[in-house]
N, C-alpha and C positions, 0 to 999 in steps of 0.2 A: 522560506525555500532557499533564499540566497545563502544562508549560513549552514544549510544542510549538505550532506554528501550525496543525497539522492532523494527522489520523491516516489512514493507508492500511492497510486490512485486506485481506489476501490469504487466500483460503480455497478449498477444493476444490468448493464448491457446497452446496446445501441450506441449511436454516436455520442461522443462527449459534447457537452453544451456549456454555455455560460462560463462561470468561473473555473469549472473543472477543465474545460478546453483551454482556457487561458493559462491555467497552471501547467498543463502539458506543454504548451507552446513556450512558456517562460523557461521551463526546464531545458528544452531543446536549445533555446537562445543562449542560455548560460552554460551549455555543454554538460549538464548534470544528468546522471543516469535517471531514468524514469521507467517504472514498471506499472503498466496499466492492466488491472485484472478485473474481470467480471465476477460477480458473486454468485455464479450459477453452478458451482462445483462444490463437492464436499470440503469442509473446512480443512481437513487433514491434507488434501491435495493443494489447497491454496497456501497453507503454511509451509509445506515442503518447497513449493516454487518460490515463495518469498525468501525462505532461508537460503536457498541456492543463490538467488540474486544478491542478497545481502553479502554473502561470502565472496561471490565472484567479483562484485563491484567494490568490495571492501567498505561497505557502508557502516559508519559509526553513528552519525547523526542523521536521523530519518525524518523527512517531512511526509505526513500522511494527508491525502486530499481525497475529495470526492463530492458528489452532490449532497446538498443538505436534505434532511428528512422531509421538509415541506415540498421538495421537488421530486423526491423518490421515496415514497412510503415504504417503510421497513428497512431502509438502508442503515439507519443507526444501529439497530439490533444485529444485522448481518455483519457490519464492519466491526462492531464491538466483539462479537464472537470470534472473528478471525484474529483480531489484535490480541485478545486475551490468550487465545491458543498459541499465537506466535510468541508472546512474551513468556508464557509458561515453558514453552519448548526451549527458548533461549536460556532461561534461568536454569532449567534442568541440565542443559549442556554445560553451563558455567560451573555448576556444582560438581559435575563429574571430573572437571579438570583439576 
């Protein structure tokens, strides 16, 4: 996190706990941008919001965080789908340039 430009936290909802809450607090202490998103919306909406944030905050090196699968069943698959869609979206934009 220290060497990133910002942190994206993906979680299933409710209050952040444990290491995920510590990550958000550390980002605040370091003055780094931090976007916290719940995975309760369509992937396309999440990707659009992340892209806007990345551009607004000029994020080049991104730290991604959230609860582990053992603490939030299904989080791995949901986060994976969002990140794959995000990276495909960014790659497509780069190809158009």
